[in-house]
Biopython code that builds the backbone (N, CA, C, O; Angstrom):
import numpy as np
from Bio.PDB.StructureBuilder import StructureBuilder

atoms = [
    (1, "MET", "N", (143.717, 49.115, -98.013)),
    (1, "MET", "CA", (144.983, 49.352, -97.353)),
    (1, "MET", "C", (145.706, 50.564, -97.943)),
    (1, "MET", "O", (146.378, 51.311, -97.231)),
    (2, "ILE", "N", (145.557, 50.743, -99.249)),
    (2, "ILE", "CA", (146.247, 51.865, -99.888)),
    (2, "ILE", "C", (145.757, 53.210, -99.349)),
    (2, "ILE", "O", (146.578, 54.085, -99.072)),
    (3, "PRO", "N", (144.440, 53.402, -99.193)),
    (3, "PRO", "CA", (144.004, 54.697, -98.639)),
    (3, "PRO", "C", (144.573, 54.969, -97.240)),
    (3, "PRO", "O", (144.930, 56.105, -96.927)),
    (4, "ARG", "N", (144.655, 53.945, -96.412)),
    (4, "ARG", "CA", (145.223, 54.137, -95.070)),
    (4, "ARG", "C", (146.714, 54.454, -95.145)),
    (4, "ARG", "O", (147.214, 55.282, -94.383)),
    (5, "ALA", "N", (147.418, 53.803, -96.053)),
    (5, "ALA", "CA", (148.846, 54.070, -96.212)),
    (5, "ALA", "C", (149.059, 55.487, -96.735)),
    (5, "ALA", "O", (149.981, 56.180, -96.307)),
    (6, "GLU", "N", (148.209, 55.908, -97.653)),
    (6, "GLU", "CA", (148.279, 57.287, -98.171)),
    (6, "GLU", "C", (148.021, 58.284, -97.045)),
    (6, "GLU", "O", (148.710, 59.299, -96.935)),
    (7, "GLN", "N", (147.034, 57.991, -96.215)),
    (7, "GLN", "CA", (146.697, 58.861, -95.090)),
    (7, "GLN", "C", (147.870, 58.935, -94.101)),
    (7, "GLN", "O", (148.208, 60.014, -93.612)),
    (8, "ALA", "N", (148.477, 57.796, -93.814)),
    (8, "ALA", "CA", (149.617, 57.775, -92.887)),
    (8, "ALA", "C", (150.779, 58.576, -93.442)),
    (8, "ALA", "O", (151.419, 59.340, -92.719)),
    (9, "TYR", "N", (151.050, 58.399, -94.725)),
    (9, "TYR", "CA", (152.143, 59.147, -95.360)),
    (9, "TYR", "C", (151.878, 60.647, -95.276)),
    (9, "TYR", "O", (152.762, 61.418, -94.900)),
    (10, "GLN", "N", (150.664, 61.057, -95.625)),
    (10, "GLN", "CA", (150.324, 62.482, -95.574)),
    (10, "GLN", "C", (150.414, 63.020, -94.142)),
    (10, "GLN", "O", (150.847, 64.152, -93.923)),
    (11, "MET", "N", (150.003, 62.205, -93.179)),
    (11, "MET", "CA", (150.067, 62.619, -91.779)),
    (11, "MET", "C", (151.518, 62.850, -91.345)),
    (11, "MET", "O", (151.831, 63.868, -90.728)),
    (12, "TYR", "N", (152.402, 61.899, -91.671)),
    (12, "TYR", "CA", (153.806, 62.052, -91.298)),
    (12, "TYR", "C", (154.459, 63.207, -92.046)),
    (12, "TYR", "O", (155.271, 63.934, -91.476)),
    (13, "LEU", "N", (154.112, 63.380, -93.314)),
    (13, "LEU", "CA", (154.670, 64.471, -94.098)),
    (13, "LEU", "C", (154.242, 65.817, -93.520)),
    (13, "LEU", "O", (155.056, 66.732, -93.389)),
    (14, "THR", "N", (152.981, 65.931, -93.182)),
    (14, "THR", "CA", (152.489, 67.160, -92.552)),
    (14, "THR", "C", (153.171, 67.391, -91.212)),
    (14, "THR", "O", (153.562, 68.512, -90.890)),
    (15, "GLY", "N", (153.308, 66.331, -90.442)),
    (15, "GLY", "CA", (154.001, 66.443, -89.156)),
    (15, "GLY", "C", (155.438, 66.883, -89.317)),
    (15, "GLY", "O", (155.940, 67.698, -88.543)),
    (16, "PHE", "N", (156.103, 66.336, -90.332)),
    (16, "PHE", "CA", (157.491, 66.727, -90.587)),
    (16, "PHE", "C", (157.568, 68.198, -90.967)),
    (16, "PHE", "O", (158.444, 68.922, -90.494)),
    (17, "ARG", "N", (156.653, 68.639, -91.821)),
    (17, "ARG", "CA", (156.659, 70.047, -92.235)),
    (17, "ARG", "C", (156.412, 70.987, -91.059)),
    (17, "ARG", "O", (156.869, 72.130, -91.061)),
    (18, "ARG", "N", (155.692, 70.501, -90.063)),
    (18, "ARG", "CA", (155.429, 71.297, -88.859)),
    (18, "ARG", "C", (156.486, 71.046, -87.784)),
    (18, "ARG", "O", (156.387, 71.542, -86.662)),
    (19, "MET", "N", (157.494, 70.269, -88.155)),
    (19, "MET", "CA", (158.596, 69.912, -87.257)),
    (19, "MET", "C", (158.101, 69.102, -86.058)),
    (19, "MET", "O", (158.621, 69.226, -84.949)),
    (20, "ALA", "N", (157.076, 68.262, -86.307)),
    (20, "ALA", "CA", (156.522, 67.431, -85.238)),
    (20, "ALA", "C", (156.754, 65.938, -85.500)),
    (20, "ALA", "O", (156.341, 65.098, -84.700)),
    (21, "ALA", "N", (157.403, 65.611, -86.598)),
    (21, "ALA", "CA", (157.689, 64.207, -86.922)),
    (21, "ALA", "C", (159.089, 64.120, -87.522)),
    (21, "ALA", "O", (159.568, 65.060, -88.157)),
    (22, "ALA", "N", (159.723, 62.990, -87.313)),
    (22, "ALA", "CA", (161.071, 62.779, -87.845)),
    (22, "ALA", "C", (161.005, 62.368, -89.315)),
    (22, "ALA", "O", (160.069, 61.691, -89.742)),
    (23, "TYR", "N", (162.005, 62.785, -90.073)),
    (23, "TYR", "CA", (162.027, 62.475, -91.502)),
    (23, "TYR", "C", (162.035, 60.975, -91.790)),
    (23, "TYR", "O", (161.394, 60.549, -92.750)),
    (24, "PRO", "N", (162.735, 60.155, -90.997)),
    (24, "PRO", "CA", (162.684, 58.705, -91.269)),
    (24, "PRO", "C", (161.261, 58.141, -91.227)),
    (24, "PRO", "O", (160.948, 57.201, -91.958)),
    (25, "GLN", "N", (160.404, 58.702, -90.383)),
    (25, "GLN", "CA", (159.006, 58.253, -90.353)),
    (25, "GLN", "C", (158.319, 58.547, -91.681)),
    (25, "GLN", "O", (157.527, 57.740, -92.166)),
    (26, "VAL", "N", (158.618, 59.685, -92.260)),
    (26, "VAL", "CA", (158.048, 60.062, -93.566)),
    (26, "VAL", "C", (158.509, 59.072, -94.624)),
    (26, "VAL", "O", (157.703, 58.584, -95.417)),
    (27, "ILE", "N", (159.785, 58.778, -94.637)),
    (27, "ILE", "CA", (160.353, 57.871, -95.634)),
    (27, "ILE", "C", (159.778, 56.463, -95.483)),
    (27, "ILE", "O", (159.470, 55.814, -96.483)),
    (28, "ILE", "N", (159.631, 55.989, -94.263)),
    (28, "ILE", "CA", (159.070, 54.656, -94.026)),
    (28, "ILE", "C", (157.623, 54.598, -94.496)),
    (28, "ILE", "O", (157.217, 53.634, -95.145)),
    (29, "ALA", "N", (156.845, 55.625, -94.171)),
    (29, "ALA", "CA", (155.444, 55.662, -94.607)),
    (29, "ALA", "C", (155.351, 55.727, -96.125)),
    (29, "ALA", "O", (154.486, 55.086, -96.721)),
    (30, "GLN", "N", (156.231, 56.494, -96.751)),
    (30, "GLN", "CA", (156.240, 56.595, -98.208)),
    (30, "GLN", "C", (156.608, 55.253, -98.842)),
    (30, "GLN", "O", (155.988, 54.826, -99.816)),
    (31, "ARG", "N", (157.613, 54.600, -98.285)),
    (31, "ARG", "CA", (158.018, 53.292, -98.808)),
    (31, "ARG", "C", (156.879, 52.282, -98.678)),
    (31, "ARG", "O", (156.621, 51.519, -99.608)),
    (32, "ASN", "N", (156.202, 52.272, -97.538)),
    (32, "ASN", "CA", (155.072, 51.367, -97.353)),
    (32, "ASN", "C", (153.983, 51.633, -98.383)),
    (32, "ASN", "O", (153.422, 50.698, -98.954)),
    (33, "LEU", "N", (153.686, 52.901, -98.619)),
    (33, "LEU", "CA", (152.680, 53.266, -99.624)),
    (33, "LEU", "C", (153.101, 52.770, -101.001)),
    (33, "LEU", "O", (152.303, 52.157, -101.710)),
    (34, "PHE", "N", (154.328, 53.025, -101.378)),
    (34, "PHE", "CA", (154.812, 52.605, -102.697)),
    (34, "PHE", "C", (154.791, 51.087, -102.850)),
    (34, "PHE", "O", (154.441, 50.573, -103.912)),
    (35, "GLU", "N", (155.164, 50.372, -101.795)),
    (35, "GLU", "CA", (155.157, 48.909, -101.860)),
    (35, "GLU", "C", (153.734, 48.375, -102.017)),
    (35, "GLU", "O", (153.508, 47.432, -102.776)),
    (36, "LEU", "N", (152.782, 48.965, -101.311)),
    (36, "LEU", "CA", (151.383, 48.549, -101.459)),
    (36, "LEU", "C", (150.870, 48.830, -102.860)),
    (36, "LEU", "O", (150.176, 48.002, -103.450)),
    (37, "GLN", "N", (151.210, 49.995, -103.396)),
    (37, "GLN", "CA", (150.795, 50.332, -104.759)),
    (37, "GLN", "C", (151.418, 49.367, -105.771)),
    (37, "GLN", "O", (150.757, 48.934, -106.714)),
    (38, "GLN", "N", (152.669, 49.042, -105.569)),
    (38, "GLN", "CA", (153.360, 48.115, -106.461)),
    (38, "GLN", "C", (152.734, 46.725, -106.388)),
    (38, "GLN", "O", (152.525, 46.088, -107.420)),
    (39, "ASP", "N", (152.439, 46.256, -105.199)),
    (39, "ASP", "CA", (151.785, 44.957, -105.044)),
    (39, "ASP", "C", (150.414, 44.946, -105.706)),
    (39, "ASP", "O", (150.026, 43.954, -106.323)),
    (40, "TYR", "N", (149.686, 46.045, -105.579)),
    (40, "TYR", "CA", (148.359, 46.155, -106.189)),
    (40, "TYR", "C", (148.461, 46.061, -107.711)),
    (40, "TYR", "O", (147.689, 45.343, -108.346)),
    (41, "VAL", "N", (149.402, 46.781, -108.283)),
    (41, "VAL", "CA", (149.584, 46.753, -109.735)),
    (41, "VAL", "C", (149.998, 45.351, -110.187)),
    (41, "VAL", "O", (149.502, 44.859, -111.201)),
    (42, "ARG", "N", (150.886, 44.716, -109.460)),
    (42, "ARG", "CA", (151.293, 43.346, -109.808)),
    (42, "ARG", "C", (150.097, 42.391, -109.764)),
    (42, "ARG", "O", (149.966, 41.512, -110.616)),
    (43, "SER", "N", (149.238, 42.569, -108.781)),
    (43, "SER", "CA", (148.039, 41.722, -108.663)),
    (43, "SER", "C", (147.109, 41.946, -109.844)),
    (43, "SER", "O", (146.551, 40.992, -110.387)),
    (44, "LEU", "N", (146.941, 43.201, -110.242)),
    (44, "LEU", "CA", (146.100, 43.499, -111.407)),
    (44, "LEU", "C", (146.669, 42.876, -112.679)),
    (44, "LEU", "O", (145.934, 42.302, -113.483)),
    (45, "ILE", "N", (147.967, 42.993, -112.850)),
    (45, "ILE", "CA", (148.613, 42.409, -114.030)),
    (45, "ILE", "C", (148.406, 40.901, -114.050)),
    (45, "ILE", "O", (148.043, 40.333, -115.080)),
    (46, "LEU", "N", (148.634, 40.258, -112.923)),
    (46, "LEU", "CA", (148.468, 38.813, -112.832)),
    (46, "LEU", "C", (147.030, 38.404, -113.110)),
    (46, "LEU", "O", (146.785, 37.434, -113.827)),
    (47, "ALA", "N", (146.086, 39.135, -112.549)),
    (47, "ALA", "CA", (144.670, 38.817, -112.763)),
    (47, "ALA", "C", (144.308, 38.925, -114.246)),
    (47, "ALA", "O", (143.635, 38.048, -114.787)),
    (48, "TRP", "N", (144.752, 39.991, -114.897)),
    (48, "TRP", "CA", (144.426, 40.154, -116.318)),
    (48, "TRP", "C", (145.145, 39.111, -117.183)),
    (48, "TRP", "O", (144.606, 38.666, -118.197)),
    (49, "GLN", "N", (146.344, 38.730, -116.789)),
    (49, "GLN", "CA", (147.030, 37.671, -117.528)),
    (49, "GLN", "C", (146.247, 36.366, -117.430)),
    (49, "GLN", "O", (146.163, 35.617, -118.404)),
    (50, "ARG", "N", (145.678, 36.092, -116.272)),
    (50, "ARG", "CA", (144.871, 34.882, -116.097)),
    (50, "ARG", "C", (143.590, 34.955, -116.926)),
    (50, "ARG", "O", (143.156, 33.951, -117.490)),
    (51, "VAL", "N", (142.987, 36.138, -117.000)),
    (51, "VAL", "CA", (141.792, 36.317, -117.833)),
    (51, "VAL", "C", (142.117, 36.013, -119.285)),
    (51, "VAL", "O", (141.361, 35.324, -119.969)),
    (52, "VAL", "N", (143.241, 36.527, -119.749)),
    (52, "VAL", "CA", (143.648, 36.281, -121.134)),
    (52, "VAL", "C", (143.920, 34.796, -121.349)),
    (52, "VAL", "O", (143.553, 34.248, -122.389)),
    (53, "ASP", "N", (144.553, 34.143, -120.388)),
    (53, "ASP", "CA", (144.821, 32.706, -120.481)),
    (53, "ASP", "C", (143.522, 31.915, -120.590)),
    (53, "ASP", "O", (143.401, 31.030, -121.437)),
    (54, "VAL", "N", (142.560, 32.228, -119.743)),
    (54, "VAL", "CA", (141.276, 31.510, -119.747)),
    (54, "VAL", "C", (140.529, 31.777, -121.047)),
    (54, "VAL", "O", (139.976, 30.852, -121.641)),
    (55, "GLU", "N", (140.507, 33.030, -121.497)),
    (55, "GLU", "CA", (139.832, 33.343, -122.754)),
    (55, "GLU", "C", (140.475, 32.606, -123.926)),
    (55, "GLU", "O", (139.792, 32.186, -124.860)),
    (56, "GLY", "N", (141.789, 32.456, -123.864)),
    (56, "GLY", "CA", (142.494, 31.732, -124.912)),
    (56, "GLY", "C", (142.086, 30.260, -124.954)),
    (56, "GLY", "O", (142.077, 29.647, -126.022)),
    (57, "MET", "N", (141.754, 29.702, -123.815)),
    (57, "MET", "CA", (141.320, 28.314, -123.749)),
    (57, "MET", "C", (139.878, 28.126, -124.241)),
    (57, "MET", "O", (139.493, 27.041, -124.676)),
    (58, "LEU", "N", (139.100, 29.198, -124.163)),
    (58, "LEU", "CA", (137.688, 29.111, -124.516)),
    (58, "LEU", "C", (137.419, 29.379, -125.995)),
    (58, "LEU", "O", (136.345, 29.051, -126.500)),
    (59, "VAL", "N", (138.365, 29.958, -126.674)),
    (59, "VAL", "CA", (138.177, 30.290, -128.083)),
    (59, "VAL", "C", (138.219, 28.999, -128.914)),
    (59, "VAL", "O", (139.146, 28.198, -128.790)),
    (60, "GLU", "N", (137.205, 28.816, -129.759)),
    (60, "GLU", "CA", (137.179, 27.622, -130.613)),
    (60, "GLU", "C", (138.005, 27.905, -131.866)),
    (60, "GLU", "O", (137.948, 29.001, -132.424)),
    (61, "PRO", "N", (138.770, 26.908, -132.298)),
    (61, "PRO", "CA", (139.600, 27.101, -133.502)),
    (61, "PRO", "C", (138.774, 27.180, -134.754)),
    (61, "PRO", "O", (139.321, 27.341, -135.845)),
]
sb = StructureBuilder()
sb.init_structure("model")
sb.init_model(0)
sb.init_chain("A")
sb.init_seg("    ")
for serial, (resi, resn, name, xyz) in enumerate(atoms, 1):
    if name == "N":
        sb.init_residue(resn, " ", resi, " ")
    sb.init_atom(name, np.array(xyz, "f"), 0.0, 1.0, " ", f" {name:<3s}", serial, name[0])
structure = sb.get_structure()
């Protein structure tokens, strides 16, 4: 999803620079991209926290 959001953002930005797209479209596409990136990072953090939790349970005292 992130590559498509990046592509959409670049498309709207290019369109805006050519005066073929409205600036709000650029901002919306950028916000969508940032939100997807943020969700991805949160998912990675959560996944690694779970890995650490499981490893902590497997370590013998």
